C-alpha positions as CSV (number, residue, x, y, z in Angstrom):
1,X,0.0,0.0,0.0
2,X,1.3,3.4,-0.9
3,X,0.2,5.0,2.4
4,X,2.1,2.5,4.6
5,X,-0.3,2.3,7.5
6,X,0.9,1.3,11.0
7,X,-2.4,0.0,12.3
8,X,-5.3,-2.2,11.0
9,X,-8.5,-1.6,13.0
10,X,-11.1,-4.4,12.7
11,X,-13.7,-6.3,14.8
12,X,-12.5,-9.5,13.2
13,X,-9.1,-9.7,14.9
14,X,-9.0,-13.6,14.9
15,X,-8.1,-13.6,11.1
16,X,-5.1,-11.3,11.7
17,X,-2.6,-13.6,13.4
18,X,0.9,-12.7,14.5
19,X,2.3,-14.1,11.1
20,X,0.3,-11.5,9.2
21,X,1.5,-8.7,11.5
22,X,5.1,-9.8,11.1
23,X,4.8,-9.9,7.3
24,X,2.9,-6.7,6.9
25,X,4.3,-4.6,9.8
26,X,0.7,-3.8,10.8
27,X,-0.5,-3.8,14.4
28,X,-4.1,-5.2,14.3
29,X,-6.7,-4.4,17.0
30,X,-10.2,-3.3,17.5
31,X,-11.1,0.4,17.5
32,X,-11.5,0.3,21.3
33,X,-8.2,-1.4,21.7
34,X,-6.5,1.2,19.6
35,X,-7.9,4.1,21.6
36,X,-7.0,2.3,24.8
37,X,-3.3,1.9,23.7
38,X,-3.3,5.5,22.4
39,X,-4.6,6.9,25.6
40,X,-2.0,4.9,27.6
41,X,0.7,6.4,25.5
42,X,-0.5,9.9,26.1
43,X,-0.6,9.7,29.9
């Protein structure tokens, strides 16, 4: 992908296993999980 995203947000996280994350460089989580991680980084 041209934009080279860091995150993939989905409610279907069971299809995005660690091997996919390693190959693509994407961190996959739900929307709620993303905002939880983001808020912990800002505090």
